[in-house]
C-alpha positions in Angstrom: -14.4 163.8 122.0 -16.4 163.1 118.9 -14.3 163.0 115.7 -15.6 164.9 112.7 -16.1 163.2 109.3 -13.1 165.0 107.9 -10.9 163.7 110.7 -12.1 160.1 110.2 -11.5 160.4 106.5 -8.0 161.8 107.2 -7.1 158.9 109.5 -8.5 156.4 107.1 -6.4 157.9 104.3 -3.3 157.9 106.5 -3.8 154.2 107.3 -4.2 153.4 103.6 -1.0 155.3 102.8 0.9 153.5 105.6 -0.4 150.1 104.2 0.7 151.0 100.7 4.2 151.9 102.1 4.4 148.6 103.9 3.5 146.7 100.8 6.2 148.6 98.9 8.7 147.5 101.5 8.0 143.9 100.6 10.7 142.7 98.3 11.6 139.6 96.3 14.9 138.1 97.5 17.3 136.2 95.3 15.6 132.9 95.9 12.2 134.2 94.8 10.7 134.5 98.3 8.6 137.4 99.4 10.4 139.0 102.3 9.3 141.8 104.7 11.1 145.1 105.1 14.7 144.6 106.0 16.6 147.6 107.4 19.8 146.2 105.7 18.3 147.2 102.3 17.5 150.7 103.4 21.0 151.8 104.3 22.3 155.1 103.2 25.3 155.4 100.9 27.6 156.2 103.8 26.4 153.2 105.8 26.9 150.9 102.9 30.4 152.2 102.4 31.3 151.8 106.0 30.1 148.1 106.0 32.6 147.1 103.3 35.4 149.6 104.1 38.8 147.8 104.2 41.0 150.7 105.2 41.5 151.2 108.9 40.8 154.9 109.8 43.5 156.8 111.6 41.0 158.4 114.0 39.6 156.3 116.9 36.2 157.8 116.5 36.1 156.8 112.8 37.2 153.3 113.8 34.3 153.1 116.2 31.9 154.3 113.5 33.1 151.6 111.1 32.7 148.9 113.7 29.2 150.1 114.5 28.1 149.4 110.9 30.3 146.4 110.3 29.8 144.2 113.4 27.1 146.0 115.4 29.2 147.6 118.0 26.9 149.2 120.7 24.1 146.8 119.6 25.7 143.5 120.5 26.2 143.5 124.2 29.3 141.2 124.2 31.4 143.5 121.9 33.6 145.8 124.0 35.4 148.9 122.7 37.6 150.2 125.5 39.5 153.5 125.0 42.5 154.6 127.0 45.5 156.9 126.7 49.0 155.6 127.0 51.8 158.1 126.8 50.6 160.7 124.3 48.6 158.2 122.2 44.9 157.3 122.5 44.4 153.6 122.1 41.2 151.5 121.8 40.9 147.8 122.7 38.2 145.9 120.8 37.3 142.3 121.8 34.5 139.9 122.4 33.8 139.8 126.1 33.2 136.0 126.2 36.4 135.1 124.3 38.9 137.5 125.8 41.2 136.3 128.5 40.7 139.2 130.9 43.9 138.6 132.9 46.1 138.8 129.8 44.4 141.9 128.5 44.7 143.5 131.9 48.4 142.7 132.0 48.9 144.3 128.6 47.0 147.4 129.7 49.1 147.6 132.9 52.3 147.4 130.9 51.2 150.0 128.4 50.3 152.4 131.2 54.0 152.7 132.0 54.8 153.8 128.4 56.3 157.3 128.2 55.7 159.9 125.5 59.0 159.2 123.8 58.4 155.5 123.5 55.2 156.0 121.4 56.0 159.2 119.6 57.6 157.6 116.5 56.9 154.2 114.8 54.1 153.6 117.3 52.8 150.3 115.9 56.4 148.9 115.8 57.1 150.1 119.3 53.9 148.5 120.7 54.6 145.2 119.0 58.3 144.9 119.8 58.7 146.7 123.2 55.4 147.3 124.9 53.0 144.4 124.4 54.2 141.4 126.5 52.5 138.6 124.7 53.7 135.6 122.7 51.5 136.0 119.6 51.1 139.5 118.2 50.5 140.5 114.6 49.8 143.6 112.6 46.9 143.9 110.1 46.2 146.7 107.6 42.6 145.6 106.5 39.5 146.0 108.6 38.1 142.6 107.5 41.3 140.9 108.7 41.4 142.6 112.1 37.6 142.0 112.7 38.0 138.4 111.7 40.7 138.0 114.4 38.4 139.5 117.0 35.5 137.2 116.1 37.9 134.3 116.4 38.6 135.3 120.0 41.6 137.7 119.7 41.9 141.3 120.9 42.4 144.2 118.5 44.4 147.3 119.4 43.7 150.5 117.4 46.1 153.4 117.8 45.2 157.1 117.1 47.0 158.3 114.0 47.8 154.8 112.6 46.2 153.1 109.6 47.0 149.6 110.8 45.9 147.6 113.9 47.5 145.0 116.2 45.8 141.7 117.0 46.8 139.9 120.2 45.9 136.2 120.5 44.5 136.6 124.1 41.6 134.2 123.7 40.0 131.8 126.1 37.3 129.4 124.7 34.8 127.6 126.9 35.9 124.0 126.9 35.1 120.8 128.8 37.7 118.4 130.1 39.4 115.9 127.8 37.6 112.9 129.2 37.4 109.5 127.6 34.8 109.3 124.7 31.7 107.2 125.3 31.8 105.5 121.9 35.5 104.3 122.1 36.1 103.2 125.7 38.9 100.8 126.5 39.6 98.7 129.6 43.2 99.8 129.6 44.7 102.8 127.9 44.6 106.6 127.8 41.5 108.3 129.1 41.8 111.5 127.2 39.6 112.4 124.2 38.9 115.2 121.8 36.8 118.2 122.8 35.1 121.0 120.9 38.2 123.3 120.9 40.5 122.9 117.8 43.7 124.0 119.6 43.3 121.4 122.3 42.6 118.6 119.8 45.7 119.3 117.7 47.8 119.6 120.9 46.6 116.1 122.1 47.9 114.7 118.8 51.1 116.8 118.8 51.8 115.4 122.3 51.9 111.9 120.8 53.6 112.7 117.5 56.7 114.8 118.4 57.8 114.7 114.8 59.0 117.9 113.1 57.4 116.6 109.9 53.9 116.6 111.4 52.1 119.4 109.5 48.8 121.0 110.6 47.4 123.3 107.9 44.5 125.6 108.7 41.7 126.4 106.3 38.6 128.6 106.8 35.3 127.3 105.6 31.9 129.0 105.7 31.0 132.5 104.6 29.2 133.2 107.8 30.6 130.8 110.4 34.2 131.0 109.2 34.9 127.7 110.8 38.5 126.7 111.2 39.4 123.4 109.6 42.8 121.8 110.2 44.4 119.3 107.8 46.9 117.1 109.6 49.4 114.7 108.1 53.1 113.6 108.3 54.8 115.1 105.3 57.3 112.3 104.6 54.7 109.6 105.0 51.4 110.8 103.6 51.0 110.8 99.8 51.2 114.3 98.5 48.5 113.6 95.9 46.1 112.6 98.7 47.0 115.7 100.8 46.4 118.0 97.8 43.1 116.3 97.0 41.8 116.7 100.5 43.0 120.3 100.6 41.4 121.2 97.3 38.1 119.7 98.1 37.9 121.6 101.4 38.9 124.9 99.8 36.2 124.4 97.1 33.4 124.1 99.6 31.0 126.9 99.1 28.5 127.1 102.0 27.2 129.7 104.4 28.5 127.8 107.4 29.3 124.6 109.3 27.3 124.9 112.5 27.1 121.1 112.7 30.9 120.8 112.2 32.6 117.8 110.7 29.4 116.0 109.5 28.4 118.9 107.3 32.0 119.1 106.0 32.0 115.4 105.2 28.9 115.7 103.1 30.4 118.7 101.3 33.6 117.1 100.3 32.4 113.5 99.7 29.5 113.2 97.3 28.0 109.9 98.4 24.4 110.7 97.8 22.1 108.2 99.5 24.8 105.8 100.4 24.2 104.7 104.0 27.8 103.4 104.5 30.3 105.8 106.0 33.0 106.9 103.6 35.2 108.4 106.4 36.1 107.2 109.8 35.4 109.3 112.9 37.4 109.0 116.0 37.4 110.8 119.3 40.6 109.3 120.6 44.0 111.0 120.0 45.9 107.8 120.0 43.8 106.3 117.2 44.2 109.4 115.1 48.0 109.4 115.7 48.2 105.8 114.7 46.4 106.5 111.5 48.7 109.4 110.7 51.7 107.0 111.1 50.0 104.8 108.5 49.9 107.7 106.0 46.3 108.8 106.5 45.2 112.4 106.4 43.2 113.6 109.4 40.7 116.6 109.3 40.0 118.5 112.5 37.0 120.8 112.5 36.6 123.5 115.2 33.6 122.9 117.6 33.6 119.1 116.7 34.9 116.6 119.3 35.7 114.0 116.6 38.3 113.8 113.8 37.8 112.6 110.2 40.3 110.0 109.0 40.9 109.7 105.2 40.9 107.5 103.2 38.7 104.9 104.9 37.8 101.3 104.0 35.0 99.0 105.3 37.6 97.2 107.5 38.7 100.4 109.2 35.3 100.6 110.7 35.5 97.2 112.3 38.7 97.8 114.3 38.8 99.0 117.8 41.6 100.4 120.1 40.9 97.6 122.6 42.4 95.0 120.3 45.8 96.8 120.4 45.6 97.2 124.2 45.7 93.4 124.7 48.3 90.7 123.7 48.3 89.7 120.0 46.4 86.5 120.7 43.7 88.1 122.8 43.5 91.0 120.4 43.0 88.5 117.5 40.3 86.6 119.5 38.4 89.9 120.3 38.6 90.9 116.6 37.2 87.5 115.4 34.4 87.8 118.0 33.6 91.3 116.7 33.7 90.1 113.1 31.2 87.3 114.0 28.9 89.8 115.7 29.0 92.1 112.7 28.2 89.2 110.3 25.4 88.1 112.6 23.9 91.6 112.6 23.5 91.4 108.8 22.9 87.8 107.9 21.5 86.0 111.0 17.9 87.0 110.6 17.7 86.5 106.8 19.3 83.0 107.1 16.9 82.0 110.0 13.9 83.4 108.1 15.0 81.5 104.9 15.3 78.2 106.8 11.8 78.8 108.3 10.4 79.3 104.8 12.4 76.4 103.4 12.8 73.7 106.1 14.7 71.5 103.7 17.6 73.9 103.9 18.2 73.2 107.6 21.5 71.4 108.2 21.6 68.0 109.9 21.2 68.4 113.7 19.6 71.8 113.4 16.0 70.6 112.7 14.9 72.3 115.9 15.4 75.7 114.3 12.2 77.5 113.6 9.1 78.6 115.5 7.2 75.9 117.4 4.0 77.9 117.1 2.8 80.7 114.8 2.2 84.2 116.0 -0.7 86.4 115.2 1.4 88.5 112.8 3.5 87.2 109.8 7.2 86.6 110.6 8.3 89.4 108.3 6.0 91.9 110.0 7.2 90.7 113.4 10.8 91.3 112.3 10.1 94.8 110.9 8.1 95.9 113.9 10.6 94.6 116.5 13.5 96.2 114.6 11.7 99.5 114.5 10.8 99.1 118.2 14.5 98.6 119.1 15.4 101.8 117.2 12.6 103.6 119.1 14.0 102.3 122.4 17.5 103.4 121.5 16.4 106.9 120.6 14.3 107.0 123.7 17.3 106.1 125.8 19.3 108.9 124.2 16.6 111.5 125.0 15.6 110.1 128.4 17.2 111.8 131.4 19.6 109.5 133.2 17.5 109.0 136.4 14.6 107.8 134.2 16.6 105.6 131.8 16.3 102.5 134.0 12.6 102.8 134.3 12.3 103.3 130.6 14.3 100.1 130.0 12.1 98.1 132.3 9.0 99.4 130.6 10.3 98.5 127.2 11.7 95.1 128.1 9.0 93.8 130.5 5.7 95.5 129.8 6.1 95.6 126.0 8.3 92.7 125.0 7.0 90.1 127.5 3.3 91.1 127.0 3.7 91.1 123.2 4.9 87.4 123.4 2.3 86.3 125.8 -0.5 87.8 123.8 0.7 86.0 120.7 1.7 89.0 118.6 5.3 87.9 118.6 7.0 84.6 119.0 10.0 83.9 121.3 12.4 83.0 118.5 11.9 86.4 116.7 12.8 88.2 119.9 15.8 85.9 120.5 17.4 86.2 117.1 16.6 89.9 116.8 18.4 90.4 120.2 21.4 88.5 118.9 21.5 90.6 115.8 21.1 93.8 117.8 24.0 92.8 120.1 26.2 92.3 117.0 25.2 95.8 115.8 26.0 97.4 119.2 29.4 95.5 119.1 30.3 97.3 115.8 32.9 99.9 116.7 31.6 102.4 114.2 28.2 103.7 115.1 27.6 104.8 111.5 28.5 101.3 110.1 26.2 99.6 112.6 23.2 101.7 111.4 24.1 101.1 107.7 24.3 97.3 108.4 20.8 97.5 110.0 19.4 99.0 106.8 21.1 96.2 104.8 19.5 93.5 107.1 16.0 94.9 106.6 16.5 95.0 102.8 17.7 91.4 102.8 14.7 90.3 104.9 12.3 91.8 102.4 14.1 90.3 99.5 14.2 86.8 101.1 10.5 87.0 101.8 9.8 87.6 98.1 12.4 85.5 96.3 13.5 82.9 98.9 17.0 81.4 98.3 17.8 83.3 95.0 16.9 86.5 96.9 19.5 86.0 99.6 22.2 84.9 97.1 21.6 87.7 94.6 20.9 90.3 97.4 24.1 89.4 99.2 26.2 89.4 96.0 24.8 92.7 94.9 25.5 94.2 98.3 29.1 93.1 98.2 29.6 94.2 94.6 28.0 97.6 95.3 30.4 98.2 98.3 33.3 97.1 96.1 32.5 99.8 93.6 32.6 102.6 96.3 35.7 104.6 96.7 36.9 106.9 99.4 39.3 109.5 98.0 40.2 107.1 95.1 40.8 104.2 97.5 38.7 101.0 97.1 36.2 100.7 99.9 36.5 96.9 100.2 40.3 96.8 100.1 42.1 94.5 100.8 39.4 92.0 100.0 38.5 93.6 96.7 41.0 94.0 95.1 42.6 91.2 97.1 45.9 91.9 98.9 47.0 88.8 100.7 49.5 90.5 103.1 47.2 93.3 104.1 44.2 91.0 104.4 46.2 88.8 106.8 47.0 91.9 108.8 43.3 92.5 109.2 42.4 89.0 110.2 45.1 88.8 112.8 46.3 91.4 115.3 50.0 91.0 114.6 52.7 91.9 117.2 54.0 95.4 116.9 57.5 94.4 115.8 56.1 92.1 113.2 54.6 95.0 111.3 57.7 96.2 109.4 55.9 98.1 106.6 52.9 100.4 106.3 49.7 99.4 104.5 49.8 100.1 100.8 46.3 101.7 100.7 47.5 105.2 101.4 50.6 104.9 99.1 53.0 106.1 101.8 56.2 107.9 100.8 58.1 106.2 103.6 56.8 102.6 103.8 59.0 101.3 106.5 57.9 101.2 110.1 61.1 100.1 111.6 63.9 102.2 110.3 67.4 100.7 110.5 
């Protein structure tokens, strides 16, 4: 069928009008970006009112209409709105299908099915809560935002015809893995349980070890969209109230849309450390470690969906301690601690010192004249160090992302085909590979993963400074590094305590793993209210 000129002109004009309408639907958002048409901005007055309505309607149909606009009921497949009649009352159950513990909700429905007309005729909400709902945690809410919030956290809401309040039942079941031993904090002997991504399980693991009625676990909600649960844990008669209040205030002042990455995002929000590579908080995935720090007066922050716990305040020396030292005898624990200290020091200073002695042979101590390369490589020493260091980081990242069955093959490729051939072709010399391997072992022996990465950055900076300024570069660079760390503070606590400012008793406790009964007082860093560890 051939179109007439008039029809073609009409279609063309209609297309132009549609294009103009589409351009009009483009809007400038609050950040100055051009955004396409969004149905949320084209709501009717009624729909906008339903989205922010706080009053709970007395009619079930009106409740359903509010939920359709507020949370997308009948659009989101996992939201369930189940209507039933118990006695003479119509009741609606509202829950997220993935969170709800179906056996508990079924038991509640079964119990309510036996309710008679008289039992629900008067004071219905009170009757449901006190007589008819067989559950340990039931609460009444009068605002729609509160009851919806409970459902999105995993609870089940019960709306009753003719009532302007609703009941929330804590019948939730989160997907969770087993409390297995964490990979980063393994011990030869000791407990094998570790934190998981469920907040309630994590605080229960700590409560199991601290059966103290003064253990407090305060809950705070952070994130306008994620509404992430954050728990502040401390022992009230040990932890300094000023420290607890400071942590609580900083968390409550966080203004962010959400914490999908959990504790790491919260750390950056409450601790303004800028580009400082050194960790200002300590992370632990072991309940026994967290419990031990609470007994020292620290405040611990649990974040839902995160398998690690933040310990505040933290010093440099907190990151170099490991649970294995306390699972052995004091002598063996002290030996392990000194070996670890030596490894950490080697990860920072071994390569700069060796490089300095290669550049200045007169600095070699008597008997160590053999130090230094016997032959020169194709590349300068500094370039060899930088390339090899970056290569180790690449291999470490490749090991993380490589499937387990292929990890061995990847290691062979990296060690034999790359490392061995690089030496044989003359690009690298054997001494560079040797000393870099020793420094890397020291980094891997650092208990804190974050501290090990920060020390690697420090080592690279010292290498560059030594290559430019020789001896003054190492002396000035090391001094500036130490003074810079000494000026850092974690919740008003000196980062290099007890070295700077010096505290002899506490520094002795860090150098030696003292017997349990020899530790009669708590460390003064946290300013504990009760400083005695062995009450009479």
